[in-house]
C-alpha positions as CSV (number, residue, x, y, z in Angstrom):
1,M,-43.2,114.1,-35.2
2,N,-43.8,113.3,-31.4
3,P,-41.3,114.5,-28.7
4,I,-40.7,112.2,-26.2
5,F,-40.3,113.2,-22.3
6,N,-38.5,111.6,-19.7
7,R,-39.6,111.3,-16.1
8,H,-39.0,115.2,-15.1
9,G,-41.0,116.0,-18.6
10,R,-37.8,117.6,-20.3
11,T,-37.7,116.8,-24.2
12,I,-34.8,113.9,-24.5
13,G,-36.0,112.8,-28.2
14,W,-38.4,112.5,-30.9
15,L,-40.3,109.5,-32.2
16,Y,-41.1,109.9,-36.1
17,N,-42.1,107.0,-38.4
18,G,-41.5,104.5,-35.9
19,V,-37.8,105.8,-35.4
20,I,-36.8,107.2,-32.3
21,Y,-34.1,109.7,-32.7
22,D,-32.4,111.6,-29.8
23,R,-31.7,115.2,-29.4
24,K,-28.3,115.2,-31.7
25,K,-30.6,114.0,-34.5
26,C,-29.3,110.6,-34.1
27,C,-31.5,107.4,-35.0
28,R,-30.9,105.4,-31.9
29,A,-34.3,102.8,-31.8
30,F,-37.0,101.6,-33.6
31,I,-40.3,100.2,-32.8
32,R,-41.8,97.0,-34.5
33,D,-45.0,95.7,-33.0
34,S,-45.0,97.8,-30.1
35,H,-41.7,96.4,-29.4
36,V,-38.6,99.0,-28.8
37,F,-35.3,97.7,-30.5
38,T,-31.9,99.6,-30.4
39,Y,-31.2,100.5,-33.9
40,H,-27.1,99.5,-34.1
41,D,-27.7,95.8,-33.5
42,A,-31.3,94.8,-33.2
43,Q,-31.3,94.7,-29.3
44,H,-35.0,94.3,-27.5
45,L,-35.2,97.2,-25.3
46,G,-39.0,96.9,-24.0
47,V,-42.2,97.8,-25.5
48,I,-44.3,101.1,-25.9
49,Q,-48.1,101.1,-24.3
50,N,-50.6,103.8,-24.9
51,G,-47.5,106.5,-25.2
52,I,-45.3,104.9,-22.4
53,I,-42.0,103.6,-23.3
54,R,-40.9,100.7,-20.6
55,D,-38.2,98.7,-19.9
56,K,-38.2,94.8,-19.9
57,R,-39.3,95.0,-16.1
58,G,-42.7,96.9,-17.3
59,L,-40.6,100.2,-15.7
60,C,-41.6,103.8,-17.0
61,I,-38.7,105.3,-18.9
62,A,-40.1,107.6,-21.0
63,Y,-43.1,108.8,-22.5
64,L,-44.9,110.6,-25.6
65,D,-47.0,113.7,-25.5
66,A,-50.4,111.5,-26.3
67,A,-49.8,109.9,-22.7
68,S,-49.5,113.3,-21.3
69,N,-52.9,113.3,-19.7
70,D,-52.0,110.5,-17.4
71,P,-52.3,112.2,-14.1
72,R,-49.3,110.1,-12.7
73,L,-46.9,111.7,-15.5
74,P,-45.0,114.8,-15.0
75,I,-46.5,118.0,-16.9
76,P,-44.3,118.5,-19.9
77,E,-42.0,121.1,-20.6
78,L,-43.0,123.3,-23.5
79,T,-41.5,121.6,-26.2
80,P,-38.7,122.7,-28.3
81,A,-39.3,123.2,-32.5
82,P,-38.8,119.7,-33.9
83,P,-35.4,119.1,-35.9
84,I,-34.8,118.4,-39.2
85,L,-34.2,115.1,-39.4
86,S,-31.9,113.0,-41.9
87,I,-33.0,109.8,-43.3
88,P,-32.7,106.8,-41.0
89,P,-30.6,104.0,-42.8
90,S,-32.5,100.7,-43.2
91,T,-34.2,98.9,-40.1
92,P,-32.0,95.6,-38.9
93,I,-34.2,92.6,-38.4
94,P,-35.1,92.0,-34.9
95,A,-34.7,88.9,-33.0
96,V,-37.9,87.6,-31.2
97,P,-38.7,90.1,-28.2
98,H,-38.2,89.0,-24.7
99,E,-41.1,88.8,-22.3
100,V,-42.0,92.1,-20.8
101,S,-43.1,92.2,-17.2
102,P,-46.7,93.9,-16.6
103,A,-46.5,97.3,-16.7
104,S,-45.8,99.4,-13.5
105,Y,-46.1,103.2,-12.9
106,Y,-42.7,103.1,-10.8
107,W,-39.7,104.7,-12.7
108,N,-36.7,103.2,-13.9
109,P,-33.7,105.2,-12.7
110,L,-32.0,104.5,-15.7
111,K,-31.1,107.5,-17.9
112,W,-32.3,107.7,-21.5
113,E,-29.3,107.6,-23.2
114,A,-28.2,104.5,-21.1
115,F,-31.3,102.8,-21.6
116,L,-30.8,103.5,-25.7
117,E,-27.6,101.4,-25.5
118,G,-29.2,98.2,-24.0
């Protein structure tokens, strides 16, 4: 289970077996072929590249611990103990993902919860 951090280095969720959970242990998104989709309607949100979750414009929205060695990322906080997760419902079938803009090291000012809602 991998913690997900926001632009301030705070733990905002968890990634486990291709499923993104929020801090309340709810399944919010899933990853398929490096693309991030909402769980409720399989809406394309963005991509994950080198441990950085990006929106469709290529802006950073969050990052994983594996990406924290990038000097442009904030130092992550001490990660809380991982939660006990429920078994996610079956993954919806996503549509063909949108084209994503080239990667940027600018941060999207959108909050994580708003990003997950599409």
